[in-house]
LUMVEX-86228 format. One record per residue (C-alpha): residue in one letter; z, x, y. Coordinates in steps of 0.02 Angstrom, whole numbers. Example, Ala and Ser with C-alpha at 12.3 -4.5 7.8 and 13.67 -1.06 7.14 Angstrom:
2
[drentor A [390 615 -225]]
[drentor S [357 684 -53]]
//
This chain:
291
[drentor X [-1383 -1601 138]]
[drentor X [-1383 -1408 155]]
[drentor X [-1248 -1334 294]]
[drentor X [-1350 -1216 353]]
[drentor X [-1243 -1075 321]]
[drentor X [-1362 -1014 191]]
[drentor X [-1488 -957 325]]
[drentor X [-1345 -863 423]]
[drentor X [-1375 -664 427]]
[drentor X [-1244 -535 437]]
[drentor X [-1255 -425 580]]
[drentor X [-1183 -265 529]]
[drentor X [-1066 -159 651]]
[drentor X [-998 4 598]]
[drentor X [-821 79 654]]
[drentor X [-782 261 605]]
[drentor X [-621 363 605]]
[drentor X [-660 536 682]]
[drentor X [-552 668 625]]
[drentor X [-555 690 433]]
[drentor X [-697 564 425]]
[drentor X [-853 623 534]]
[drentor X [-768 794 550]]
[drentor X [-673 877 420]]
[drentor X [-563 962 505]]
[drentor X [-431 859 645]]
[drentor X [-490 920 828]]
[drentor X [-312 905 906]]
[drentor X [-242 1022 783]]
[drentor X [-388 1145 796]]
[drentor X [-331 1153 1002]]
[drentor X [-141 1150 947]]
[drentor X [-132 1298 816]]
[drentor X [-248 1394 947]]
[drentor X [-196 1339 1122]]
[drentor X [-43 1248 1109]]
[drentor X [121 1248 1016]]
[drentor X [58 1332 864]]
[drentor X [24 1285 672]]
[drentor X [206 1301 636]]
[drentor X [283 1193 772]]
[drentor X [141 1069 744]]
[drentor X [193 1038 557]]
[drentor X [371 1001 625]]
[drentor X [324 879 737]]
[drentor X [200 796 608]]
[drentor X [359 785 492]]
[drentor X [447 696 636]]
[drentor X [319 578 635]]
[drentor X [308 552 446]]
[drentor X [500 524 430]]
[drentor X [500 408 587]]
[drentor X [620 513 671]]
[drentor X [491 512 823]]
[drentor X [340 396 867]]
[drentor X [164 471 864]]
[drentor X [160 428 1053]]
[drentor X [303 547 1097]]
[drentor X [244 666 973]]
[drentor X [65 670 1026]]
[drentor X [126 686 1207]]
[drentor X [227 837 1163]]
[drentor X [71 925 1075]]
[drentor X [-58 882 1220]]
[drentor X [59 939 1346]]
[drentor X [92 1104 1236]]
[drentor X [-94 1163 1271]]
[drentor X [-147 1286 1400]]
[drentor X [-336 1294 1411]]
[drentor X [-474 1254 1517]]
[drentor X [-553 1107 1462]]
[drentor X [-727 1181 1442]]
[drentor X [-659 1350 1351]]
[drentor X [-569 1258 1217]]
[drentor X [-721 1207 1125]]
[drentor X [-762 1387 1075]]
[drentor X [-639 1375 956]]
[drentor X [-695 1192 912]]
[drentor X [-872 1242 890]]
[drentor X [-835 1388 777]]
[drentor X [-717 1288 648]]
[drentor X [-761 1101 646]]
[drentor X [-875 1054 502]]
[drentor X [-966 880 525]]
[drentor X [-989 777 368]]
[drentor X [-1163 842 292]]
[drentor X [-1241 676 294]]
[drentor X [-1183 618 450]]
[drentor X [-1334 641 563]]
[drentor X [-1444 561 450]]
[drentor X [-1337 391 440]]
[drentor X [-1326 387 634]]
[drentor X [-1500 404 632]]
[drentor X [-1525 262 515]]
[drentor X [-1400 151 605]]
[drentor X [-1516 181 749]]
[drentor X [-1673 132 661]]
[drentor X [-1594 -34 590]]
[drentor X [-1503 -84 762]]
[drentor X [-1322 -56 694]]
[drentor X [-1203 -20 830]]
[drentor X [-1091 147 777]]
[drentor X [-932 160 854]]
[drentor X [-816 294 835]]
[drentor X [-616 237 844]]
[drentor X [-486 369 854]]
[drentor X [-311 396 927]]
[drentor X [-383 558 1004]]
[drentor X [-434 584 1178]]
[drentor X [-589 518 1223]]
[drentor X [-670 670 1339]]
[drentor X [-642 789 1173]]
[drentor X [-721 686 1056]]
[drentor X [-877 659 1192]]
[drentor X [-896 831 1210]]
[drentor X [-886 880 1018]]
[drentor X [-1031 750 989]]
[drentor X [-1121 803 1130]]
[drentor X [-1119 994 1047]]
[drentor X [-1142 932 871]]
[drentor X [-1278 791 899]]
[drentor X [-1349 824 1058]]
[drentor X [-1305 721 1215]]
[drentor X [-1447 617 1176]]
[drentor X [-1382 548 1015]]
[drentor X [-1208 557 1056]]
[drentor X [-1240 448 1199]]
[drentor X [-1290 311 1074]]
[drentor X [-1109 305 1009]]
[drentor X [-970 197 1085]]
[drentor X [-810 286 1094]]
[drentor X [-649 185 1085]]
[drentor X [-506 303 1105]]
[drentor X [-377 369 1229]]
[drentor X [-427 430 1422]]
[drentor X [-349 588 1466]]
[drentor X [-302 677 1630]]
[drentor X [-333 874 1614]]
[drentor X [-305 987 1773]]
[drentor X [-437 1109 1815]]
[drentor X [-334 1278 1740]]
[drentor X [-298 1186 1579]]
[drentor X [-115 1196 1595]]
[drentor X [-93 1004 1609]]
[drentor X [-168 882 1473]]
[drentor X [-100 708 1476]]
[drentor X [-163 571 1355]]
[drentor X [-195 385 1447]]
[drentor X [-157 271 1315]]
[drentor X [-264 126 1284]]
[drentor X [-102 28 1232]]
[drentor X [69 1 1271]]
[drentor X [152 39 1095]]
[drentor X [232 166 980]]
[drentor X [47 229 930]]
[drentor X [-37 211 1090]]
[drentor X [-197 149 1029]]
[drentor X [-180 2 926]]
[drentor X [-348 17 823]]
[drentor X [-312 -168 740]]
[drentor X [-324 -230 909]]
[drentor X [-469 -127 971]]
[drentor X [-574 -186 798]]
[drentor X [-545 -379 840]]
[drentor X [-587 -361 1006]]
[drentor X [-746 -293 949]]
[drentor X [-767 -430 817]]
[drentor X [-751 -553 970]]
[drentor X [-879 -447 1077]]
[drentor X [-1000 -439 925]]
[drentor X [-991 -630 898]]
[drentor X [-1045 -652 1072]]
[drentor X [-1197 -521 1034]]
[drentor X [-1262 -614 871]]
[drentor X [-1388 -745 875]]
[drentor X [-1371 -914 827]]
[drentor X [-1410 -873 636]]
[drentor X [-1310 -704 629]]
[drentor X [-1110 -677 602]]
[drentor X [-1026 -502 623]]
[drentor X [-1000 -394 478]]
[drentor X [-868 -257 516]]
[drentor X [-878 -97 425]]
[drentor X [-725 42 439]]
[drentor X [-751 214 376]]
[drentor X [-589 320 377]]
[drentor X [-481 440 293]]
[drentor X [-290 417 314]]
[drentor X [-159 284 315]]
[drentor X [-162 294 499]]
[drentor X [-343 206 491]]
[drentor X [-253 65 386]]
[drentor X [-218 -52 544]]
[drentor X [-413 -49 592]]
[drentor X [-472 -45 401]]
[drentor X [-367 -203 364]]
[drentor X [-471 -284 501]]
[drentor X [-638 -238 421]]
[drentor X [-752 -343 304]]
[drentor X [-812 -174 222]]
[drentor X [-699 -29 199]]
[drentor X [-758 139 151]]
[drentor X [-619 275 102]]
[drentor X [-654 450 88]]
[drentor X [-619 487 -90]]
[drentor X [-470 591 -125]]
[drentor X [-384 565 16]]
[drentor X [-225 457 72]]
[drentor X [-326 313 123]]
[drentor X [-391 290 -37]]
[drentor X [-238 318 -129]]
[drentor X [-154 188 -21]]
[drentor X [-278 53 -50]]
[drentor X [-268 80 -263]]
[drentor X [-88 55 -234]]
[drentor X [-85 -88 -142]]
[drentor X [-255 -173 -215]]
[drentor X [-340 -156 -50]]
[drentor X [-534 -183 -76]]
[drentor X [-623 -21 -27]]
[drentor X [-783 71 -74]]
[drentor X [-747 264 -112]]
[drentor X [-866 411 -10]]
[drentor X [-885 579 -34]]
[drentor X [-1023 610 108]]
[drentor X [-1098 465 228]]
[drentor X [-1253 462 116]]
[drentor X [-1132 351 -2]]
[drentor X [-1102 239 149]]
[drentor X [-1286 228 201]]
[drentor X [-1328 189 29]]
[drentor X [-1223 35 7]]
[drentor X [-1266 -21 196]]
[drentor X [-1433 -15 141]]
[drentor X [-1384 -131 -20]]
[drentor X [-1309 -256 101]]
[drentor X [-1469 -261 209]]
[drentor X [-1573 -287 73]]
[drentor X [-1463 -436 3]]
[drentor X [-1493 -508 157]]
[drentor X [-1671 -490 135]]
[drentor X [-1687 -565 -34]]
[drentor X [-1559 -714 5]]
[drentor X [-1511 -724 187]]
[drentor X [-1320 -754 191]]
[drentor X [-1292 -708 25]]
[drentor X [-1130 -646 -30]]
[drentor X [-1167 -500 -117]]
[drentor X [-1058 -394 -216]]
[drentor X [-874 -473 -189]]
[drentor X [-782 -299 -220]]
[drentor X [-868 -248 -61]]
[drentor X [-778 -356 63]]
[drentor X [-602 -377 114]]
[drentor X [-541 -550 94]]
[drentor X [-398 -528 228]]
[drentor X [-513 -501 351]]
[drentor X [-629 -631 306]]
[drentor X [-467 -758 318]]
[drentor X [-426 -688 495]]
[drentor X [-616 -719 544]]
[drentor X [-617 -906 484]]
[drentor X [-479 -942 576]]
[drentor X [-535 -883 743]]
[drentor X [-706 -944 703]]
[drentor X [-799 -1081 826]]
[drentor X [-708 -1203 735]]
[drentor X [-546 -1136 745]]
[drentor X [-558 -1134 932]]
[drentor X [-554 -1315 949]]
[drentor X [-384 -1323 866]]
[drentor X [-226 -1357 972]]
[drentor X [-143 -1216 1000]]
[drentor X [14 -1300 909]]
[drentor X [-97 -1283 753]]
[drentor X [-166 -1129 779]]
[drentor X [30 -1049 792]]
[drentor X [79 -1122 626]]
[drentor X [-99 -1053 539]]
[drentor X [-54 -880 616]]
[drentor X [121 -879 559]]
[drentor X [74 -925 393]]
[drentor X [-52 -803 388]]
[drentor X [76 -669 450]]
[drentor X [182 -731 303]]
[drentor X [29 -710 167]]
[drentor X [-5 -532 218]]
[drentor X [175 -489 219]]
[drentor X [190 -539 43]]
[drentor X [36 -469 -14]]
[drentor X [74 -283 47]]
//
């Protein structure tokens, strides 16, 4: 008897890093170098994060606090400096035409990212993008920039938690014959917590996230521009058209994320709290031994 799984369609939901992924430069770095602590001090602070001397959150608070520029004025240099991926606009139009939710997930400040997207895409197109990032308090004179962190952690924004929260919401938004397929797009190791929770991972070629995936045998698809990502997602949609529920190319999919999804499926919800605890501990040990 058929289980009905062959009739399940995959509902694609996209998450993308912002700095170095949608835009080639880092928005925060541009602001700090021009209106804040300066490039030399920023490099020192970045090194403190890399060595573990200080947390990302602690260093970021110092960087943002160093800014002394009104919010609107800061975008003059951003508009002149930032370069958007040449195929992002077309990719975003493709997502809208195919009812694919597109979300930005970032450790940056939401007001900054929103202003940049409004400037480069136009407010009408920018409004279709959900931004999952930290809020901010910025006084009118621009002498005080303070991040309002999404999570009470050393990184300030737990991207993995945000992706899993989105997966739960996506599952609620799916029809009876649909399951969410989480796509994550990134460039650096800071994206790895969110990337590990994705079903399909895209890593910009030649940068640290791709290198890390190769070093640790993490399934991913390399990309040069968002045109490459568009082709791959078109192929996923075509697979569901040809054979609904087909698994397609197994190299696209992240088995770790799929494991978490199975544990958190509707069947798993009916397990007792004790059983779920044991399963979670087993998965944690499995993932730790795989790194």
